[in-house]
C-alpha positions in Angstrom: -1.7 -2.8 52.1 -2.0 -6.2 50.3 -2.1 -6.4 46.5 -4.7 -8.2 45.0 -3.4 -11.7 43.1 -5.9 -12.7 40.2 -7.0 -16.4 40.4 -5.8 -18.9 38.0 -9.3 -19.3 36.3 -9.9 -15.3 35.7 -6.4 -15.3 34.1 -7.6 -18.6 31.9 -10.5 -16.6 31.1 -9.1 -13.6 30.2 -6.7 -15.8 28.0 -9.5 -17.4 26.8 -11.4 -14.2 25.9 -8.7 -12.7 24.2 -8.0 -16.1 22.2 -11.6 -16.2 21.2 -11.5 -12.5 19.8 -8.6 -12.9 18.1 -9.8 -15.8 16.3 -13.1 -13.8 15.4 -11.2 -11.0 14.2 -9.0 -12.9 11.5 -12.0 -14.8 10.9 -14.1 -12.1 10.0 -14.9 -10.9 6.3 -14.0 -7.5 7.2 -10.7 -8.3 8.2 -10.0 -10.2 5.1 -11.5 -7.7 2.8 -8.8 -5.1 3.9 -6.3 -6.7 3.7 -7.1 -7.8 0.4 -7.9 -4.1 -0.6 -4.2 -3.2 1.0 -2.7 -6.0 -1.8 -4.7 -4.5 -4.0 -3.3 -1.0 -3.7 0.4 -2.4 -3.1 -0.2 -4.1 -6.3 -1.2 -0.8 -7.9 2.0 0.6 -6.7 4.1 -2.5 -8.4 2.7 -2.1 -11.8 3.0 1.9 -11.9 6.5 1.9 -10.3 8.8 0.0 -12.4 10.4 -2.7 -10.0 14.1 -4.1 -9.6 15.6 -1.3 -11.4 19.0 0.3 -10.2 19.1 3.3 -7.5 20.7 6.4 -9.7 17.7 5.3 -12.2 15.3 6.0 -9.2 16.9 9.1 -7.9 16.8 10.7 -11.8 13.2 10.1 -11.7 12.1 10.8 -8.3 14.7 12.6 -6.7 17.2 11.8 -3.9 14.6 12.4 -1.2 11.6 10.5 -2.2 14.3 7.5 -3.9 15.4 7.4 -0.5 12.2 7.3 1.2 10.8 4.7 -1.0 13.5 2.5 -0.8 12.9 2.6 2.5 9.8 1.3 2.6 10.7 -1.1 -0.6 8.1 0.2 -3.1 11.0 -0.6 -5.6 10.5 -4.5 -4.6 7.0 -4.6 -3.7 6.2 -8.0 -4.4 9.4 -9.7 -2.5 8.9 -7.0 0.4 8.5 -8.5 3.9 5.4 -6.4 4.7 3.9 -7.4 1.6 4.4 -11.2 2.2 3.5 -10.5 6.2 0.1 -9.3 4.4 -0.6 -12.1 2.3 0.2 -14.6 5.3 -2.6 -13.1 7.4 -4.9 -13.0 3.9 -4.5 -16.7 3.8 -5.0 -17.2 7.6 -7.7 -14.9 7.4 -9.7 -16.5 4.3 -8.7 -20.1 5.9 -10.4 -19.3 9.0 -13.7 -18.1 7.3 -13.7 -20.9 5.3 -13.0 -23.1 8.3 -15.7 -21.3 10.4 -18.6 -21.2 7.5 -17.8 -24.4 5.7 -20.1 -26.9 8.7 -22.7 -24.5 8.2 -23.1 -24.4 4.4 -22.6 -28.0 3.7 -25.3 -28.6 6.6 -27.7 -26.1 4.9 -27.0 -27.8 1.6 -28.0 -31.4 3.3 -30.8 -29.9 4.6 -34.5 -29.4 2.7 -35.9 -27.3 6.0 -38.6 -29.6 5.2 -40.2 -28.9 9.0 -41.0 -25.5 8.8 -44.7 -25.1 9.8 -47.5 -23.9 8.0 -48.2 -21.1 9.4 -44.9 -19.6 8.5 -45.5 -20.0 5.1 -47.9 -17.5 5.2 -45.7 -14.4 6.2 -43.5 -15.4 2.8 -43.0 -12.5 -0.4 -44.3 -15.0 -2.7 -47.4 -17.3 -1.5 -50.2 -19.0 -3.2 -53.3 -20.8 -2.2 -55.8 -23.2 -3.8 -57.5 -26.4 -4.3 -56.9 -29.1 -6.4 -59.1 -32.2 -7.5 -56.9 -34.8 -6.6 -56.1 -36.5 -3.1 -53.4 -38.7 -1.3 -50.8 -40.2 -2.6 -52.3 -38.9 -6.1 -51.7 -35.1 -5.1 -48.5 -35.8 -3.9 -47.5 -37.5 -7.1 -48.5 -34.7 -9.1 -46.9 -32.1 -7.1 -43.4 -34.6 -7.1 -43.7 -34.3 -11.3 -44.7 -30.3 -11.9 -41.2 -30.0 -9.5 -39.1 -32.3 -11.1 -40.2 -31.2 -14.4 -39.2 -27.7 -13.2 -35.6 -28.6 -12.2 -36.4 -28.8 -8.4 -35.1 -31.4 -5.7 -38.3 -32.0 -3.5 -38.5 -33.8 -0.3 -41.6 -34.7 1.6 -43.0 -35.1 5.3 -46.0 -36.4 6.3 -47.8 -34.9 9.5 -50.7 -35.7 10.8 -52.7 -32.7 9.3 -51.3 -33.0 5.8 -47.9 -33.6 3.6 -45.2 -30.5 3.6 -43.2 -30.7 0.2 -39.8 -29.0 0.7 -38.0 -28.0 -2.6 -34.8 -26.2 -3.5 -33.2 -25.2 -6.6 -29.6 -23.5 -7.2 -27.5 -24.8 -4.5 -24.5 -24.1 -6.2 -24.7 -20.7 -4.9 -23.8 -21.6 -1.8 -20.8 -23.7 -3.0 -19.6 -20.4 -4.8 -18.6 -18.9 -1.7 -16.6 -22.2 -0.9 -14.9 -21.7 -4.4 -14.1 -18.4 -4.6 -12.6 -18.1 -0.8 -11.0 -21.6 -1.3 -9.5 -19.7 -4.8 -8.1 -16.8 -2.8 -6.2 -19.5 -0.8 -4.7 -21.0 -3.7 -3.7 -18.0 -5.4 -2.1 -16.6 -2.2 -0.3 -19.8 -1.9 0.7 -19.8 -5.1 2.1 -16.5 -4.9 4.2 -17.5 -1.7 5.7 -20.8 -3.5 6.9 -19.1 -6.3 8.1 -15.6 -5.0 11.4 -14.8 -2.9 10.0 -16.1 0.5 11.6 -19.8 -0.6 14.4 -18.5 -2.0 15.0 -16.3 1.0 14.6 -18.9 3.5 16.8 -21.2 1.8 19.5 -18.9 1.8 19.3 -18.1 5.8 19.0 -22.0 6.2 22.0 -22.7 4.1 24.2 -19.8 4.7 24.2 -18.7 1.1 24.3 -14.6 1.0 24.0 -12.1 -2.1 26.7 -11.2 -4.1 27.3 -7.3 -5.3 30.6 -7.4 -6.8 31.8 -7.9 -10.3 33.5 -10.3 -13.0 32.8 -13.2 -14.4 30.1 -15.8 -13.3 32.6 -18.3 -13.5 34.6 -16.8 -10.9 31.5 -16.1 -8.2 32.2 -18.2 -5.3 29.9 -20.9 -4.0 28.5 -18.8 -1.2 26.4 -17.0 -3.5 25.0 -19.6 -5.6 21.6 -22.0 -5.2 22.4 -25.6 -5.9 20.1 -27.2 -9.0 17.8 -28.9 -6.9 16.1 -25.3 -5.8 12.4 -26.4 -5.5 11.3 -22.7 -7.2 13.1 -19.7 -8.5 12.4 -17.1 -11.3 16.1 -15.6 -13.1 17.3 -14.1 -16.5 19.9 -16.0 -18.7 21.7 -14.3 -21.2 23.0 -16.4 -24.0 25.1 -15.0 -27.0 25.1 -16.6 -30.2 27.2 -19.3 -30.4 27.9 -19.6 -26.8 26.5 -21.6 -24.0 25.2 -20.9 -20.3 23.8 -23.0 -17.4 23.5 -20.4 -14.5 20.5 -18.2 -14.4 20.9 -14.5 -12.1 18.0 -13.8 -9.5 17.8 -10.5 -8.5 17.4 -9.8 -4.9 16.8 -6.1 -3.2 20.3 -5.9 -1.9 22.4 -7.8 -5.1 22.2 -10.8 -6.7 22.3 -14.7 -6.3 23.2 -17.2 -8.7 21.2 -20.4 -9.5 22.9 -23.3 -11.1 21.0 -25.0 -13.6 21.4 -29.0 -14.4 21.8 -28.3 -17.9 22.9 -25.6 -20.6 21.3 -23.9 -22.9 23.3 -23.0 -25.9 22.2 -20.6 -28.6 22.6 -21.1 -32.4 20.8 -18.6 -33.9 18.3 -15.5 -32.7 15.5 -14.3 -34.7 14.0 -11.3 -34.7 11.0 -9.7 -37.2 10.1 -5.7 -37.2 6.8 -4.2 -37.8 6.8 -1.4 -39.7 7.1 1.0 -37.0 10.3 -0.5 -36.2 9.0 -2.2 -33.3 9.6 -6.1 -32.8 6.8 -8.2 -34.2 8.7 -11.8 -33.3 11.5 -13.1 -31.1 12.4 -16.3 -31.5 15.9 -18.7 -30.5 16.8 -21.9 -31.9 18.6 -23.6 -29.2 20.1 -26.6 -27.8 19.4 -27.9 -23.9 23.0 -30.1 -23.1 22.5 -31.9 -19.8 25.4 -32.4 -17.7 24.1 -36.2 -17.1 25.3 -36.6 -20.6 21.9 -37.6 -22.1 21.6 -36.4 -25.7 20.9 -33.1 -27.1 17.6 -31.6 -27.3 16.7 -29.0 -30.0 13.9 -26.8 -28.7 12.8 -23.2 -30.4 11.3 -20.6 -28.0 9.1 -17.9 -29.2 7.4 -15.1 -27.2 4.5 -16.8 -25.0 5.5 -19.9 -26.8 8.1 -21.1 -23.6 10.0 -24.5 -23.4 10.0 -26.6 -20.6 12.7 -28.8 -19.5 13.5 -30.9 -16.4 10.6 -29.1 -15.2 12.1 -25.7 -15.4 10.4 -23.1 -17.8 12.5 -21.1 -20.6 10.9 -17.8 -21.8 11.9 -15.7 -24.2 12.2 -12.2 -22.1 14.2 -10.1 -24.5 17.4 -9.7 -26.5 20.8 -7.7 -26.3 24.0 -7.5 -27.8 26.2 -10.5 -27.6 29.6 -8.4 -28.0 29.2 -7.2 -32.0 32.8 -6.0 -33.0 32.8 -2.4 -34.4 35.4 -0.7 -36.5 35.0 3.0 -35.6 37.2 6.3 -36.8 37.9 8.5 -34.8 37.3 11.9 -36.0 39.6 14.7 -33.9 37.7 18.1 -34.2 40.5 20.1 -33.6 43.2 21.4 -35.8 46.0 19.2 -36.8 44.4 16.0 -35.4 44.5 12.7 -37.6 41.9 10.5 -37.7 42.6 7.3 -36.4 41.1 3.9 -36.5 39.4 1.7 -33.3 38.7 -2.0 -33.4 36.1 -3.0 -30.4 33.6 -4.9 -29.0 30.0 -3.8 -27.7 30.7 -3.9 -24.0 33.9 -3.3 -24.2 36.3 -0.1 -22.9 39.2 1.6 -24.7 41.1 4.5 -23.3 41.2 7.5 -25.4 43.7 10.0 -25.4 42.5 13.2 -26.7 42.6 16.6 -25.5 43.6 17.8 -22.1 42.6 15.0 -20.0 42.5 11.1 -20.7 39.4 9.5 -21.9 37.9 6.3 -21.8 35.0 5.1 -24.6 32.7 2.3 -23.4 30.1 1.0 -26.4 27.2 0.5 -24.9 25.1 -0.7 -27.8 24.5 -1.7 -31.6 21.4 -0.9 -33.0 20.9 -2.0 -36.7 17.5 -1.3 -37.4 16.2 2.3 -36.5 12.8 3.6 -38.0 12.5 7.4 -37.8 9.7 9.8 -38.6 11.3 11.6 -41.7 8.3 13.6 -43.2 8.8 17.0 -45.0 8.6 20.1 -42.7 6.6 23.2 -44.8 8.8 26.6 -45.2 12.0 24.0 -44.7 15.1 25.4 -44.7 17.7 27.7 -42.6 18.8 31.3 -43.0 22.5 31.4 -41.6 21.7 35.7 -41.7 18.9 35.1 -38.8 19.6 37.1 -36.3 17.7 34.8 -33.6 20.4 33.2 -33.1 19.3 31.4 -29.6 16.3 30.0 -31.8 18.8 28.4 -34.0 20.9 27.0 -31.8 17.8 25.3 -29.8 16.3 24.0 -32.9 19.7 22.7 -34.2 20.7 21.0 -30.9 17.2 19.8 -30.0 15.7 16.6 -31.5 17.0 15.1 -34.7 13.6 15.0 -36.6 11.7 18.1 -36.1 7.8 16.6 -34.4 5.7 19.1 -36.6 6.3 16.7 -39.7 3.7 14.7 -41.5 4.4 11.4 -39.9 6.6 9.3 -42.9 8.5 6.1 -41.5 11.8 5.3 -42.9 14.5 2.9 -41.7 17.9 5.0 -41.3 20.4 2.5 -41.0 22.7 1.4 -38.2 23.5 3.3 -35.0 26.1 3.1 -31.8 25.4 4.5 -28.5 28.9 4.8 -26.3 29.9 6.3 -23.3 33.0 8.7 -22.7 34.2 8.9 -19.1 36.6 11.1 -18.0 39.1 10.7 -15.2 36.8 11.6 -12.2 34.3 9.0 -13.8 31.5 11.3 -15.2 30.1 10.2 -18.4 28.0 11.6 -20.8 26.5 9.2 -23.6 26.4 9.4 -27.4 24.6 8.5 -30.4 25.6 7.8 -33.7 24.2 6.8 -36.7 26.4 5.2 -39.6 24.9 6.4 -42.8 23.8 9.7 -43.5 20.0 11.1 -43.2 18.1 12.9 -45.5 16.3 15.8 -43.7 14.8 18.9 -45.2 16.0 18.0 -48.3 19.6 17.3 -47.3 21.6 14.9 -46.3 23.3 14.5 -43.0 25.1 12.7 -40.6 23.1 12.8 -37.4 25.1 12.5 -33.7 23.4 12.6 -30.5 24.6 13.5 -27.0 22.7 13.5 -23.8 24.1 14.5 -20.4 22.5 11.9 -17.6 20.0 8.6 -19.2 17.1 10.7 -17.8 17.7 13.2 -20.5 16.4 12.8 -24.2 19.6 12.7 -27.2 20.4 16.4 -28.8 21.5 16.0 -31.8 23.9 17.6 -34.3 23.2 17.8 -37.9 26.7 17.8 -39.9 26.6 17.8 -43.8 27.9 15.6 -46.4 30.2 16.6 -49.1 30.2 15.5 -52.7 31.4 12.1 -51.9 28.7 11.6 -49.5 31.3 11.7 -46.4 31.9 13.5 -43.3 35.6 14.5 -45.0 34.6 17.9 -46.0 33.0 19.5 -42.7 36.1 18.1 -40.6 38.4 19.7 -43.1 36.5 22.8 -42.8 36.0 22.8 -38.9 40.2 21.9 -38.4 40.8 25.0 -40.6 39.0 27.0 -38.6 41.0 26.4 -35.5 44.0 27.1 -37.6 45.3 30.8 -37.4 47.1 31.0 -40.3 44.5 29.5 -42.8 42.2 31.8 -41.2 44.2 35.2 -42.1 44.9 33.6 -45.3 40.8 33.2 -45.8 40.8 36.8 -44.5 43.2 38.1 -46.9 40.8 36.2 -49.6 38.1 37.6 -49.1 39.0 41.1 -48.5 40.6 41.4 -52.0 37.9 39.9 -53.6 35.2 42.0 -51.8 36.8 45.5 -51.8 35.7 47.8 -54.5 37.9 48.3 -57.3 38.1 52.0 -57.2 38.9 52.2 -53.4 41.6 50.0 -52.4 41.8 51.3 -49.1 39.1 49.1 -47.8 40.9 45.9 -48.3 42.8 46.3 -44.9 39.2 47.4 -42.8 37.7 44.1 -44.7 40.7 41.9 -44.3 40.7 42.7 -39.9 37.0 42.6 -39.7 36.8 39.2 -41.1 39.6 37.9 -39.5 37.8 39.1 -36.1 34.4 37.3 -37.2 36.2 34.2 -37.9 38.3 34.5 -34.5 35.0 35.2 -32.7 33.1 32.4 -34.5 36.5 30.0 -33.8 36.1 31.0 -29.9 39.8 32.3 -29.8 39.2 35.6 -28.8 36.7 36.9 -26.5 33.6 38.4 -27.5 33.0 40.7 -24.4 34.7 42.6 -22.6 33.2 41.7 -19.5 34.6 38.1 -20.1 36.4 36.2 -17.1 40.2 36.2 -17.7 41.2 32.4 -18.2 37.9 31.5 -19.1 37.0 29.3 -22.6 35.8 32.0 -24.8 32.3 31.7 -26.6 32.5 30.7 -30.0 30.3 30.2 -33.2 27.1 32.1 -33.7 26.5 32.9 -29.8 29.8 34.5 -29.6 29.3 37.0 -32.7 25.7 37.8 -30.9 27.5 38.4 -27.3 29.8 40.6 -29.3 27.3 42.6 -30.8 25.2 43.0 -28.0 28.4 44.2 -25.7 29.8 47.0 -28.8 27.3 47.9 -31.0 24.5 50.3 -29.7 21.3 48.4 -30.1 20.0 50.8 -32.6 22.6 49.5 -34.9 22.7 46.0 -33.8 20.1 44.6 -36.9 22.0 46.2 -39.1 25.5 45.4 -37.9 24.5 41.6 -37.5 23.7 41.2 -41.0 26.3 42.8 -42.1 28.5 40.7 -39.9 27.0 37.7 -40.7 27.2 38.1 -44.7 31.2 38.6 -43.9 31.5 35.7 -41.7 29.6 33.2 -44.8 31.8 34.6 -47.5 35.1 34.2 -45.0 34.5 30.4 -44.5 33.3 30.0 -48.4 37.2 31.3 -48.5 38.5 29.4 -45.8 36.6 26.0 -47.3 38.2 26.5 -50.9 41.9 26.9 -49.1 41.1 23.9 -47.2 40.1 21.9 -50.2 43.3 23.0 -52.2 45.4 21.6 -49.4 43.6 18.2 -50.0 44.1 18.7 -53.8 40.7 19.4 -54.4 38.8 21.9 -56.7 37.1 24.7 -55.2 33.2 23.9 -54.0 32.1 26.5 -56.8 28.5 28.6 -56.3 26.2 25.3 -57.1 22.9 25.4 -55.5 24.2 21.8 -53.7 27.4 23.9 -52.5 25.7 26.6 -51.3 23.2 24.3 -49.5 26.1 22.6 -47.9 27.6 25.7 -46.6 24.3 26.9 -45.4 23.9 24.3 -43.3 28.1 23.9 -42.4 27.3 27.3 -40.7 25.0 26.1 -38.0 26.4 22.8 -37.8 30.0 24.4 -37.0 28.3 26.9 -34.6 26.9 23.9 -32.7 29.7 21.9 -32.9 31.5 24.0 -30.2 28.9 23.0 -27.8 29.5 19.6 -28.7 31.1 18.2 -25.4 33.7 15.7 -26.8 37.0 16.7 -28.5 36.4 13.7 -31.3 33.3 12.3 -33.6 33.0 8.6 -33.5 31.9 7.3 -36.9 30.7 3.5 -37.8 33.0 2.0 -40.5 31.8 -1.5 -40.1 30.3 -3.9 -37.6 29.5 -7.8 -37.1 26.6 -8.3 -35.0 26.2 -10.7 -32.6 23.2 -11.0 -30.7 22.0 -12.6 -27.3 19.0 -13.9 -26.1 17.6 -13.1 -22.6 16.1 -16.1 -21.2 13.7 -15.8 -18.0 14.0 -19.6 -16.8 11.5 -20.6 -13.6 10.8 -23.6 -11.7 7.3 -22.5 -10.4 5.5 -25.4 -8.7 3.2 -23.2 -7.1 1.8 -22.4 -10.7 -0.6 -25.2 -10.6 -2.2 -23.8 -7.5 -2.6 -20.5 -9.1 -4.1 -22.3 -12.1 -6.5 -24.0 -9.8 -7.5 -21.0 -8.2 -8.2 -18.9 -11.3 -10.7 -21.9 -12.3 -12.4 -21.9 -8.8 -12.5 -18.1 -8.4 -14.3 -18.4 -12.0 -16.2 -21.0 -11.0 -17.0 -19.4 -7.9 -17.9 -15.8 -9.1 -20.5 -17.1 -11.5 -21.9 -19.1 -9.0 -22.7 -16.6 -6.8 -23.4 -14.0 -9.1 -25.4 -16.0 -11.7 -26.7 -19.0 -9.9 -30.2 -17.9 -7.5 -30.8 -20.2 -4.5 -34.4 -20.8 -4.1 -36.5 -22.7 -1.6 -39.9 -23.9 -2.4 -42.6 -25.4 0.5 -46.0 -26.9 -0.7 -48.3 -27.6 2.2 -51.1 -30.4 1.4 -54.1 -30.9 3.3 -57.5 -32.4 3.1 -60.5 -29.9 1.7 -63.2 -31.5 3.9 -66.0 -33.5 3.2 -67.9 -30.9 1.2 -65.5 -30.3 -1.2 -63.6 -33.2 -2.1 -59.4 -32.8 -3.4 -57.1 -31.1 -1.1 -56.1 -27.5 -0.3 -52.6 -26.6 -1.3 -50.7 -23.6 0.2 -47.3 -22.8 -2.0 -44.3 -20.7 -0.7 -41.3 -19.5 -2.5 -37.8 -18.0 -0.7 -34.9 -16.4 -2.5 -32.4 -14.2 -1.4 -33.0 -11.8 -3.9 -36.2 -10.7 -5.5 -36.4 -10.0 -9.0 -39.0 -10.1 -12.1 -37.2 -13.7 -13.2 -38.2 -15.0 -9.6 -41.9 -13.8 -10.1 -42.3 -15.3 -13.5 -40.9 -18.6 -12.2 -43.7 -18.6 -9.3 -46.1 -17.7 -11.7 -45.7 -20.5 -13.7 -45.2 -23.1 -10.9 -48.3 -21.7 -9.7 -50.4 -22.6 -12.9 -48.8 -25.6 -13.4 -49.2 -26.8 -9.4 -53.2 -25.4 -8.8 -54.1 -25.4 -12.6 -57.6 -24.6 -13.1 -58.0 -22.9 -9.8 -55.2 -20.3 -10.2 -57.2 -18.4 -12.3 -60.0 -18.3 -9.4 -57.4 -17.7 -6.7 -54.7 -15.9 -7.7 -51.2 -15.8 -5.9 -50.5 -13.1 -3.5 -47.0 -11.5 -4.3 -45.5 -8.5 -1.9 -48.3 -8.2 0.2 -46.1 -9.4 3.2 -43.1 -7.7 4.2 
């Protein structure tokens, strides 16, 4: 059996058919609108999902599964994703074919008045009128031309055997609006392609450049990760500390970074920032000096938000600001008994080894904030009762937000703060935030120190009361004394002698044992429960007392025992604090209201401090701020196309929505020997029928027909 071989003519015919169908699809308006909808959806995703962040940030926000899935489809870099650029290219092609297919028809229609329409066809129009005028011949034609010119119509007359056809048009800009709007889409998309990552990626592929994923200094990055200064388009970030200069921008790519060398250096002389009362920045401004590499004289300029500076075709925008390596003087306060404070001199961005506790730690200072505006409104019923048995609620309150959310809004600048991380030997780190000066909360001046386990969490704050000198020494002295066995025993003995009744000396030993047990439980050196795992770290603070009561006391007696035990603990801590003060050469604390307030808050903060996941507190003693400006530098030749496209889009949309195309025909012919003059048939065509068109036609009829318009009224809408 012989197979049938298609003839060359048949194959060519199928190819031609396929090509026509493909071009028809690409040039169809439905295809272009579909692509535009997809681009709009992708742009919404790119707006909602923050672009260009580190992968761990997305994992914290969406979870490992969704973060990996979104990363595979490039939802974190939508505007540089290959599928987005491909859709954009198809949209440009489709819209260009639409313009190419329809432009000749539109231009031909703009040149045509359609004066060849037949007389009978005019009677089928929606707007039509007929009547007679007393003028004949050229006089009638001049009358029609004058009326149309007065109403803004462009007209053309065609003389025929039976009469004269006058064709007029108005609002032809509506047709140009179609071309203008579609051309705008093409220009805007082309501008986006030129100024996007497409040109950078193409240049990297052609010149053998690759992305850089390592670390270190910018000057040490090899040339294969650098783009030349003559790069036609780029957009990157440039960070310059005060007093320094830089000429290399960083371009963020999906798989790393690329360095963009500039043909000039940017020197930051001074960075200025002003704030609103809420603490939000009101003004960023950078005084810069531009140094050309060719030895030209330096150029001074000021860059502000929304007021960029352009140099050699490169626009320099004020993007944000960072710390430029401020020098810090920190005081480390060990929490363990016997620990001695020591000083740390470092700068923001540096790492310092910190040998405290059982394992070595690394201190990484990440930020310095000179201004912190917080809501310090006074709450009703403020105050803390240390005898409260609801220990879980108390712990959540004092390890939660540093400022209660149910307060009246009162904004105050509470002074500088630092943020830092303590990283252990396994690489795990917690982030801390400490304020430099005390803050007055609920009528008590306290130091506020915060901690969070991951960047996705909110800071939990610990309030530490200040002593009579306004420092943290009093609280720290009591915290270290609590960990000293000898001082706890001494405090328990002193409390027992003072609390035992004079007629019952046998109670001294009982009170001593009870108070010593309460201090040991509170200090976390004695297991609170018989069910504790051997070798496990004992509970401490008020939580330990709560566990002890739950494990050892019948439920009916727990409230009474808890109240007694907390009173004994408070009194024993008073004695422990006085002993610590005596060793420091200070007089006893006393019983004034300020002293009682200090001790009430000290009990809570001491309990909370056992959950503080660091062996030391870092106190900011002094700093020398050095700020840095983050500039966005861009060479964007496509912005001219985008601006031109935006203007054309406005013109096109306005023309299509607010300019109505209308065509008018006036047929003039003789009225006959018995009735000298001329008969006139008027018809108007418009794509959209509105009340304004009806009023316009009525006015034209009145002016064209004159007195006969009342006798022979126009017929509007009788013909479908």
